VMD Tcl script that draws the C-alpha trace (Angstrom):
set ca {
  {-0.01 -0.08 0.03}
  {2.97 2.56 0.82}
  {4.43 1.74 -2.34}
  {1.37 2.75 -4.37}
  {0.98 6.00 -2.17}
  {4.48 7.38 -2.94}
  {4.04 7.58 -6.63}
  {0.45 9.12 -6.37}
  {1.85 11.62 -4.03}
  {4.75 12.33 -6.63}
  {1.79 12.55 -9.44}
  {-0.06 15.16 -7.08}
  {2.88 17.23 -6.20}
  {4.03 17.54 -10.02}
  {0.56 18.39 -10.88}
  {0.48 21.17 -8.18}
  {3.95 22.48 -9.28}
  {2.67 22.57 -13.07}
  {-0.78 24.62 -12.00}
  {1.51 27.11 -9.80}
  {4.05 27.71 -12.68}
  {0.95 28.16 -15.20}
  {-0.58 30.39 -12.81}
  {2.34 32.67 -12.36}
  {3.39 32.67 -16.13}
  {4.49 36.02 -16.85}
  {5.39 35.62 -20.39}
  {3.78 37.65 -22.81}
  {1.16 36.06 -25.10}
  {-0.13 37.15 -28.59}
  {-3.94 37.31 -28.97}
  {-5.37 37.59 -32.31}
  {-8.59 39.50 -33.12}
  {-10.32 39.61 -36.54}
  {-13.02 42.39 -36.97}
  {-15.06 42.44 -40.13}
  {-16.14 46.04 -40.72}
  {-17.40 45.68 -43.95}
  {-15.87 49.18 -45.06}
  {-12.39 47.82 -46.11}
  {-11.08 46.47 -49.45}
  {-7.91 44.81 -47.99}
  {-6.84 43.51 -44.50}
  {-5.36 46.22 -42.20}
  {-3.14 45.03 -39.07}
  {-3.06 46.79 -36.20}
  {-0.49 46.22 -32.94}
  {-2.02 47.22 -29.79}
  {-0.29 47.90 -26.69}
  {-1.61 49.15 -23.37}
  {-0.94 49.31 -19.62}
  {2.96 48.89 -20.19}
  {3.74 50.73 -16.79}
  {7.49 50.67 -17.78}
  {7.85 46.77 -16.75}
  {10.87 45.47 -17.54}
  {11.08 44.04 -21.30}
  {14.69 44.63 -21.93}
  {16.59 47.61 -22.63}
  {14.23 50.28 -23.91}
  {11.62 47.79 -24.26}
  {13.92 45.81 -26.49}
  {12.06 42.22 -26.34}
  {8.82 43.85 -26.77}
  {9.82 45.82 -29.89}
  {11.10 42.83 -31.61}
  {7.73 41.24 -31.03}
  {5.65 44.16 -32.28}
  {8.17 44.19 -35.44}
  {7.65 40.59 -36.26}
  {3.73 41.14 -36.66}
  {4.39 43.49 -39.62}
  {1.60 45.91 -38.38}
  {0.35 48.84 -40.58}
  {-0.29 50.79 -37.43}
  {0.48 50.56 -33.98}
  {-1.95 51.79 -31.46}
  {-1.24 52.24 -27.73}
  {-4.28 52.59 -25.37}
  {-2.65 54.36 -22.35}
  {-1.04 53.77 -19.13}
  {2.58 53.31 -21.11}
  {4.89 54.95 -18.49}
  {6.18 53.87 -15.33}
  {5.69 55.58 -12.02}
  {9.10 56.99 -11.34}
  {8.51 60.32 -13.19}
  {11.44 59.66 -15.96}
  {9.85 59.03 -19.48}
  {13.23 58.38 -21.11}
  {13.31 54.78 -21.60}
  {9.83 54.78 -22.98}
  {10.32 57.56 -25.34}
  {13.15 55.75 -26.69}
  {10.89 52.81 -27.40}
  {8.45 54.91 -28.83}
  {10.99 56.13 -31.33}
  {12.24 52.68 -32.05}
  {8.30 51.56 -32.77}
  {7.73 54.90 -34.80}
  {10.38 53.19 -37.19}
  {8.33 49.93 -37.66}
  {4.90 51.55 -38.33}
  {3.15 54.78 -37.79}
  {2.29 54.91 -34.00}
  {-0.71 56.37 -32.43}
  {-1.32 57.05 -28.64}
  {-3.93 58.16 -26.00}
  {-3.15 58.71 -22.40}
  {-4.34 56.58 -19.52}
  {-4.93 57.35 -15.64}
  {-1.51 56.82 -14.46}
  {-0.28 59.62 -16.89}
  {-2.42 62.20 -15.21}
  {-1.28 60.74 -11.42}
  {2.46 60.76 -12.26}
  {3.06 63.22 -14.94}
  {2.77 66.93 -16.06}
  {0.68 65.72 -19.03}
  {1.24 68.70 -21.29}
  {4.79 68.43 -20.89}
  {4.65 64.56 -21.26}
  {2.37 64.87 -24.65}
  {5.10 67.10 -26.03}
  {7.95 64.85 -25.50}
  {5.60 62.15 -26.91}
  {4.99 64.40 -30.11}
  {8.83 64.66 -30.57}
  {9.32 60.94 -30.96}
  {7.07 60.95 -34.04}
  {4.19 59.10 -32.12}
  {0.82 60.91 -32.94}
  {-1.02 61.80 -29.89}
  {-4.90 61.78 -29.99}
  {-6.23 64.07 -27.59}
  {-9.66 64.51 -28.70}
  {-8.64 64.08 -31.99}
  {-9.01 62.27 -35.43}
  {-6.98 61.54 -37.99}
  {-7.88 59.96 -41.33}
  {-4.98 57.73 -43.17}
  {-4.18 55.49 -45.61}
  {-3.54 51.65 -44.31}
  {-2.78 49.07 -46.73}
  {-4.93 51.17 -49.42}
  {-7.90 51.77 -47.17}
  {-9.13 54.85 -45.55}
  {-9.44 54.74 -41.83}
  {-10.39 57.41 -39.34}
  {-7.89 56.66 -36.04}
  {-9.61 58.88 -33.36}
  {-8.59 59.18 -29.59}
  {-9.75 61.01 -26.20}
  {-8.00 61.22 -23.00}
  {-8.65 59.42 -19.99}
  {-11.24 60.91 -17.65}
  {-8.79 62.27 -15.50}
  {-8.10 65.08 -18.08}
  {-11.44 66.63 -16.95}
  {-14.66 67.05 -18.94}
  {-17.14 64.55 -19.95}
  {-16.14 61.37 -22.06}
  {-19.05 61.94 -24.37}
  {-18.19 65.54 -24.89}
  {-14.56 64.48 -25.68}
  {-15.89 62.02 -28.23}
  {-18.01 64.58 -29.91}
  {-15.13 66.63 -30.48}
  {-12.75 63.90 -31.53}
  {-15.34 62.70 -34.09}
  {-16.19 65.90 -35.72}
  {-13.28 65.68 -38.43}
  {-14.06 61.63 -39.15}
  {-14.45 60.84 -42.81}
  {-18.24 59.43 -42.42}
  {-17.51 56.81 -45.21}
  {-14.29 55.34 -43.59}
  {-13.94 52.88 -40.80}
  {-13.38 54.43 -37.57}
  {-11.21 53.16 -35.01}
  {-11.16 54.77 -31.10}
  {-8.57 54.53 -28.86}
  {-10.09 54.96 -25.33}
  {-8.27 53.70 -22.22}
  {-11.49 53.06 -20.20}
  {-13.43 49.90 -20.99}
  {-16.29 50.71 -18.44}
  {-17.53 53.49 -20.53}
  {-18.65 51.32 -23.41}
  {-22.18 52.40 -23.65}
  {-20.71 56.13 -24.06}
  {-18.66 54.75 -26.73}
  {-21.52 52.87 -28.27}
  {-24.13 55.68 -28.09}
  {-21.68 57.97 -30.02}
  {-22.63 56.43 -33.24}
  {-20.28 55.69 -36.24}
  {-17.49 53.94 -34.06}
  {-16.44 50.61 -35.75}
  {-14.10 49.43 -33.37}
  {-12.80 50.55 -29.64}
  {-9.37 49.48 -28.26}
  {-9.01 49.88 -24.51}
  {-6.97 48.37 -21.64}
  {-6.70 49.73 -18.11}
  {-8.73 46.56 -16.50}
  {-5.44 44.41 -16.57}
  {-7.70 41.24 -17.31}
  {-9.35 41.48 -13.77}
  {-5.83 40.48 -12.39}
  {-6.82 36.93 -11.43}
  {-8.44 34.40 -13.79}
  {-9.96 31.02 -13.37}
  {-9.54 29.48 -16.78}
  {-13.22 28.47 -18.20}
  {-14.97 29.76 -15.13}
  {-13.96 33.34 -14.25}
  {-12.59 36.17 -16.82}
  {-11.38 38.26 -14.10}
  {-11.64 38.84 -10.38}
  {-11.41 42.63 -10.01}
  {-10.64 45.61 -12.13}
  {-10.16 49.38 -11.52}
  {-13.76 51.44 -11.92}
  {-15.64 48.14 -12.39}
  {-15.00 46.34 -8.88}
  {-15.10 42.48 -8.83}
  {-16.13 40.31 -11.47}
  {-15.68 43.07 -14.14}
  {-18.04 42.88 -17.27}
  {-15.07 44.12 -19.42}
  {-11.89 42.21 -18.07}
  {-10.20 41.40 -21.31}
  {-11.49 40.12 -25.02}
  {-14.09 41.14 -27.48}
  {-17.36 42.82 -26.85}
  {-20.02 43.67 -29.00}
  {-22.82 46.74 -28.53}
  {-24.98 47.60 -31.41}
  {-22.58 48.18 -34.38}
  {-19.58 49.11 -32.34}
  {-17.07 46.19 -31.06}
  {-14.81 46.77 -28.42}
  {-11.35 44.98 -27.92}
  {-9.92 45.31 -24.19}
  {-6.28 44.23 -23.88}
  {-5.25 42.64 -20.67}
  {-2.16 44.74 -20.71}
  {1.42 44.51 -20.64}
  {2.36 45.08 -16.93}
  {3.49 42.39 -14.58}
  {2.87 44.29 -11.58}
  {1.09 43.52 -8.37}
  {-2.47 45.24 -8.08}
  {-4.26 45.78 -5.07}
  {-1.13 43.78 -3.74}
  {-2.39 40.83 -5.98}
  {-0.15 39.09 -8.73}
  {-1.39 38.21 -12.03}
  {-2.84 34.67 -11.90}
  {-3.63 32.58 -15.04}
  {-3.70 36.14 -16.51}
  {-0.67 36.43 -19.00}
  {0.43 39.77 -20.14}
  {-0.65 40.22 -23.61}
  {0.21 42.06 -27.09}
  {-2.62 42.09 -29.29}
  {-3.05 41.97 -33.18}
  {-5.97 43.09 -34.55}
  {-6.80 42.48 -38.05}
  {-9.46 44.59 -39.59}
  {-11.16 43.08 -42.72}
}
mol new
graphics top color blue
foreach p $ca { graphics top sphere $p radius 0.5 }
foreach p [lrange $ca 0 end-1] q [lrange $ca 1 end] { graphics top cylinder $p $q radius 0.2 }
display resetview
């Protein structure tokens, strides 16, 4: 009987070890989404980064940059909280310059930029890297032969009402073109959908709910959404608007809790 118990204990121990390693896995995972807008004649590849928080991805984010470059994106979109809390943006700005050399880059603020930086100065420095800051603005660009509106609004910490920011941002959009909105906060989906004319929203902020239970709980707790957040990470649909929420690149603790079964992620969104 004792001989039989030893192999069983060893199997259970190994199973527990595998489970712990899977739960704590902090390697970046690439997640791909396809969105059919009915407005394009050729695919458009968008690399989406969010909630970088200055985490260690090599010098000046070199490992992340290599992964983005391998995707051959038509544009790189950054959905806020891309800076560390140390008040020195130098490394992130260097990463921005390198990313801009791969494909045109577009950026909106998250809440942490307003918590930890003087935002007007920061946005000026970002602009000097060649990255386009979308601050209640919309640019109409050509991506792989398609006309696409890329619009962005600041985080609510900028002040004012999100609905007002949206109206201001969308005023210059080409009504016939595919419209993509960069907006940090996913919990405001109702506002985005009500604005009308937005085909795709790209957000972050929720950090994937920090803790997932595969096949059971998509996210345990997220800022501004509380427990069991509706928009923890993934693809959501409301009316004619699709929203994709990144689980973010941050490997940091949130509320003292590590990411569990919730690997940091880089997104590749293909518009068709």
